[in-house]
C-alpha positions in Angstrom: 32.9 -52.4 33.0 29.3 -53.5 33.4 29.5 -55.0 29.9 32.6 -57.0 30.7 31.0 -58.4 33.9 27.9 -59.4 31.9 30.2 -61.0 29.2 32.2 -62.9 31.9 29.0 -64.2 33.5 27.6 -65.4 30.1 31.0 -67.1 29.3 30.9 -68.9 32.7 27.3 -70.0 32.1 26.0 -67.9 35.0 22.5 -66.7 34.8 21.6 -63.0 35.2 19.9 -64.1 38.4 23.2 -65.5 39.7 24.9 -62.1 39.4 22.3 -60.4 41.7 22.9 -59.5 45.2 20.6 -58.6 48.1 21.5 -57.1 51.4 21.6 -59.7 54.2 20.9 -59.0 57.8 22.3 -60.7 60.9 19.3 -63.0 61.0 20.0 -64.0 57.3 23.6 -64.7 58.1 22.6 -66.8 61.1 20.3 -68.9 58.8 23.2 -69.2 56.4 25.3 -70.9 59.1 22.8 -73.7 59.2 23.1 -74.5 55.5 24.6 -78.0 54.8 26.9 -77.7 51.8 28.5 -80.3 49.6 27.5 -82.8 47.0 24.1 -84.0 47.8 22.7 -87.1 46.2 19.1 -87.0 45.4 16.3 -89.3 44.2 16.3 -90.4 40.7 20.0 -90.3 40.4 20.2 -86.5 40.5 22.9 -84.7 42.3 22.9 -81.1 43.7 26.2 -79.4 44.4 25.8 -76.5 47.0 28.7 -74.5 47.9 29.2 -71.3 50.0 30.1 -68.2 47.9 33.7 -67.5 48.8 33.4 -64.0 47.7 30.5 -63.1 49.7 29.4 -64.4 53.1 25.8 -65.8 53.3 25.4 -66.5 49.7 25.5 -70.0 48.0 26.1 -71.4 44.6 23.9 -74.2 43.6 24.4 -76.5 40.6 22.2 -79.3 39.3 23.2 -80.6 35.9 24.3 -77.8 33.8 22.1 -75.3 35.6 23.6 -72.8 38.1 22.0 -70.5 40.6 23.1 -68.0 43.2 21.0 -68.3 46.4 20.5 -66.2 49.4 18.8 -67.1 52.7 15.2 -66.2 53.4 13.8 -66.0 57.0 11.1 -68.6 57.9 8.9 -69.1 60.9 9.0 -73.0 60.5 12.6 -73.6 61.3 13.3 -74.9 57.9 16.3 -73.3 56.0 15.2 -71.7 52.9 17.5 -70.4 50.1 16.1 -68.4 47.0 17.2 -67.1 43.7 14.1 -64.9 43.3 14.8 -63.8 39.7 15.0 -67.4 38.6 12.2 -68.6 40.9 14.4 -71.3 42.5 13.9 -72.3 46.1 16.2 -74.7 48.1 14.5 -76.0 51.2 16.4 -77.8 53.8 14.7 -79.9 56.4 16.4 -81.9 59.2 16.0 -85.2 57.2 16.2 -84.0 53.5 16.4 -81.1 51.2 14.5 -80.3 48.0 14.9 -77.9 45.0 11.8 -76.2 43.6 11.0 -74.1 40.7 8.3 -71.6 41.9 7.7 -70.3 38.4 6.9 -73.8 37.0 5.2 -74.8 40.3 7.2 -78.1 40.6 10.1 -79.8 42.4 13.2 -80.1 40.4 15.0 -82.5 42.9 13.8 -84.2 46.0 15.2 -86.3 48.8 18.6 -84.7 48.6 20.6 -85.6 51.6 23.9 -84.6 53.3 25.6 -87.1 55.6 23.9 -85.3 58.5 20.6 -85.6 56.9 21.1 -89.3 56.1 21.6 -89.9 59.8 18.5 -88.0 60.8 16.4 -89.7 58.2 17.6 -93.1 59.4 16.8 -92.2 63.0 13.3 -91.1 62.0 12.8 -94.4 60.1 14.0 -96.4 63.2 12.2 -94.1 65.7 9.3 -92.3 64.0 8.5 -89.1 65.7 5.0 -89.0 67.5 2.4 -87.4 65.3 0.0 -84.9 66.8 -2.8 -86.6 64.6 -2.0 -89.9 66.3 -1.9 -88.6 69.9 -4.0 -91.0 72.1 -4.0 -88.7 75.2 -7.0 -86.6 75.5 -6.6 -82.8 75.0 -8.4 -80.0 76.6 -10.7 -77.9 74.5 -10.1 -74.3 74.5 -13.3 -72.4 75.5 -14.1 -68.9 74.7 
């Protein structure tokens, strides 16, 4: 049975990493609910297709060109949405105004400035009304003393 699954995965062009499963907690599933799926245009004419895995809640399939990955949510402390295919070293990072695809094994970005329709609106709002930077704050701050 396992051999036939491996064969099916190779025929479909699915990497071994895509066939892996990890146990997801309620917190992981909550993060998965925040993922923006669809066909996301990126800079340099690239396109990422991110879809929810219909067979297993909380998992996602990502395709860029002919490459395909199966991603699962990772918990973060920053508020960013992070999906990973740990075996392949692939990380999808979703911020409010853009998403990016990184290859940790190679130490570089594969795609940047990928935006859903919601992210396009947030990016435009940020362009029109830039958020205040803590570095540009002109108000004096109190110094913490020990």
